[in-house]
N, C-alpha and C positions, 0 to 999 in steps of 0.2 A: 502492499501498499506506499509505504514511504518512499520506494522507488520512483511508486506513478505518481505522484506529486510533486518532487525534484524534478522527473522527466516534463511535465505537466508547466511548474514555473522556467525549466528551463525553453521550451517549444516556445512557453509566452514572452521573454525574455527575447528569443530571437526573432522571431514577429514586428516585437516594438520597432526592436533596434534597426531592422530590415526597414520599415515604415519611417522613423528618421533617417534612414540614411537614403534612402527612396524621395524623402518630401527633396531633400537636402541635395540633389543630384538635382531636379526634373527642375527645381525653386528658381525660376525666373521673374526678373521684375524690368520696369522700367531703364532700367540705369544698367541690365544687362544692353540693353541693345547699343544704348550708346557706348558703352563700354567696348564694346564689340567696336562701333567701328573706328575708336579709337585705338586697339591696340592692336587689328588686323584691319588694314586700308588693300591689302591685297587683292583683300576678300570682298571687297565693297567699291560696289559704285553707286552715286549717291548723289541727287541734288535736294538744301533745304532753302526758300525760302518765307521770309515771313516780310508782309506790306514793301514788297519789292526789294526786299535788302537782300541777296546771296550768304544763307549763315555758311553751307558748304558746300563745294561743289568736288565732288572728285570721283577720276577716271571716267566722266560721264561720257566719252568717246570711243571709252572701251565696247566691240561688239562682241554682244553673247547670247548666245541661246536661253533666252527667255522661258522661266519657265508660267506658261500659258500663259503669259498676258497680251496673246494676241486677241484673247475672250474680250477684252476691253474695246476693240478697233472693233468686234463684233458689234459691241454696244453705241457703238458710233453710228457706223453706217444703220444700225437697227431702227434709230432715232431720227436720221433720214429721209429712211422706206418712213416712218408713220406719219412723219409731218410732213411729208408729200403726199400724203393719203393713198399710198400704195399696201400700207397696212394694217392693222390697227392696235393699241394695246387689248382689248375686249373681245380681240377673234380667238375663239373658242376650238383648243387642239385637243383632240386623244393621247390622252398617257401612254398610252402604246403608239404613237407612234413615235414620240418624245423617246423611251425608253429602248425601242428599238436600234437607239442612239448608242446606250448602257451595256459596257462590259464587266459582269456582275465580280467585285471585292480588286476590280484596278485600278481608284480612286478615292480609298481612306474616308469610302462612308457618305465621301459627298454628296451624290445624288439620292441616297436615302436618306443623309439629313435634311435634303430639300424638300423632301417627299415631306417627310415628316414632321417639319417645323410649319407644312399646309392644313393640318389639320391634328398639329398635338400630341395625339394620340395613337390615331390607326393611317396605318399606309393612304391613300387614295387606290383602288383595288384598279387593274386594268381600264375598266369599261370608265372611267373618270373624264372628263373634259377639263384643261387649265387653260385660263386664257394667259398669250404672249408676253402678259405684265408678268404675271408668274414666271413664265419661262425664262424671264429677261432678269428679272431680281436676281432669279435661282443661278444665273452667270454670274454676277457681279459679288451678293453676298456668301455663296456655296464658292463657288468659283467648279460648277460640275457640269463635266469635260460633255456631257450628252446632251443639256441642251445648249452647247454652246454648239455641238457638230449638228446638232435639229435645225437649230436658226438660220447656222450658216450655211447650209444646206441651201435649207428652203428663200433667204436671197437671194445667192448664187456669191462663190468664191473670186468670180471674176469681178462683183460686182463690189466686194469689201477692198478687194486691191484695187479697183478702178480708184478706191476713194485714198487711198493707201498715198495714194501718186498724187489725187489733186488734192493733200494736204500738206505732200510738198515733205513728209516726216524725212529726214536725213536718218542713213543707218537703220532701215527697220525690211527684212526681209518682207516681200509678198508671205501672205496666211495659205495654208493646205489643208486638207483633212489628217489631222494627226490624230485621229480614231482611227482613221483607214491605216495610217500607218503603224499604228499600234499589231494591228494583224499580218505585218510582214514578219516576225518570227516563224511564222505556223508557214506563211505562204513559202517562204524562202526553207524553210524543212523539208518540205515536202517536195519542192523540189529537188536539194542537193542532200538532204540524210539533216539530223541537229547537227550530227559536227563541222560538217562545214555551215552551216546555216549562219554562225557569229563571224564570220569572216567573208560570209558572200555579202552580208551587214555592212561589214565595212568597205567592203571597196566597189558598192555601188554609188555610180555618180548621181551627184546630188539633183540632176531633170531625173534621172532614173528614180528614186524614191522617188518621186512625187507624182511621178506617172504613174507610178505605182500608189501611193495614195488614195491616189484615186480612183480608181479601176478597185480597188480591196474597198475606201469609204461604199461606193453602194452595192457590195452584200449586205450590209446591214438595211435597207431600203427595202431589197429584194425576198431574202433569206427569210422568211417568218417563221423557222422555230430559234431556239434560245439553245437549245444544246452544242451548234458547234464554238458560241460566245464561249460559253464553260471549259466547252477541248479548246482553245485556242487563248486560253488565260495565263499566264505565268507572273513569276518568280524571280527565273534567273536574272540575276545583279546585272552582270553584262549586256542583257538583251536590255533591260532599261536606261546605260547609262551610253550606249549608240543609241538609243531612242532620246535619249535627251541631248548630246550631242547633234543632235540633224533639228532640232526645235526651229522655227523660226525665231532671227535674232534680229538683236536690237540694239540700242544704247538710249544712258537713261536721257544722251542727249536728243532724241526721240518723242521722248516723253514731254520733257519738259515743253517741243515746240506744239504738244497736241495738248498741253494746257493753253497754251495762250492764242491757241487754235479756234479751242472754247470759248477763250472768250468772243469772237469776231460768228459766232456762230448763227444763224439767222436765229430772232427773238424763239420762235415753234421749235426748234430741234434743242436749242437751252431749255427750254423747260421739259421737255422730253427727257432729256437726258438726265439734269435735275432731281425731275420725280422718281427713275428708277434707280437713283441713289439713295434718295430716304431711307432712314436707318437701318445704314452700310454701315458708319460711323458709332465707334463708340467715346460720345462723347456727352458731358452732362452739362455743360456753359450755355450760355441763349446766344444759339445759332440759328441768325439767315441761309442758309445753308452750311453740311458739309456732307461727307460722302470719302469709301476708300473701299481697297479691292485690292485682298494678298490672296498670291497665286503662290505656288508652291510643286516641288517634282523630288527627288528623293535626295538630291543636296545643295539644292539652290531656292531661291525664297525669291519672291520681288513683290512690293509694296507701293500704294500707292494710294495719297489724303492728298484733300482740297478742300478748306473750310472757308468760310467765308460771316462772322458775327458779325451784328447785328449796329453797331461801330464801326465798320469799317471796316478791319482789322482783315486780315488773307495770310492765308496759307498753303504753300506748295509742299507737296514732298512725296517725292519717289524714293526710296533706298530696294536696290539690287543684290543682295548676300551668295554666296557663286561659291562649289567647291568647297561646299561645310563638308565636317564631321558631323556626323550623326545625331550625338546629342545637342551638341549648338546648333545644328536643324531644331532640333524641337523645343530648346530654349527659347529663342531667337522667334517661333511660330509663335510661343505663350507669351510671348514678350510684348511683342508691335503695338498688341490693341491696349497694351497699359500704358507703352510709350507714346502711343496715340494721344489715347486722351491726357497725358498730363501736359503734350505740348496744347491740342486745346484748350482743353481748361483754361490752360495761362498763356493766351494767346498775344503776341506781342510783347508778353513780360521774361517767355519760358529761358531760362539761364543752359543751355547746352554745354559740355564739356569735353564739346573734343576743334 
């Protein structure tokens, strides 16, 4: 009996120690973000401006494959098409049309988190209809890849890329179906066998890679079964790394220009743009407008935030972290909203420590 009691106390102590250690290891706050920027400039590209005064410019011309940052450009084109009467925020779409583009267990549950947010407890069933506004907000707040893939396909990638050209964003690649690209490892395994697939993936010319991505993207629309998506889900780290390296590339400077261009958008486009961003920023102050979006993949994070308060103060923030250790990526992801909240709440007076 005494032995059992002693063992119970030892086990309880181990569990408590583990929980305390885990809390310490995974704890993050706003200071972690600013300290990481100061201590690891080689892993950061950044631009922060407050009231037209540039607080931080760091590696903003460096071109990198952004983690799903093209989603923001997809939403920009959507607001133009809505303002021009080609689409409507109220148009209702069957959930099944969107979920066709979802690859289960491939997006850190972002698609499921979006669905959960719509009905709090119960996920919509496959027959549910959702508005295009809800789909677009799922892109901005949850970075749901299936939403972005569906909306980009519905609008036409050529239209999105024409918008990129018209905005004259420097150092911004055209978008292509990265959801289709996610199927490339399995296409190549079928063609060449698993042992050779990664080598062929590495050696594909970018033009070939993009052409195959468009071709494979069509399967989401034409194959009504779900089994093939489960079979084509993958966890091999090498695949993730090479697919990430092929994402559309951009620089922070591209998005600085985009923020500037938003100020010149037609009023109707601006109104829709700001409406879709409502509720995306973690703010507690009195703001006329505030919006933010975070995108991430296995070892990179991109964070976009902008705000205007009732007194006319404004802030623009673009932070890109790349080549991250997994623990740093986790802590940055946890700390970014806290950092954003502190900066926005103390807009015009926040003291940056870098």
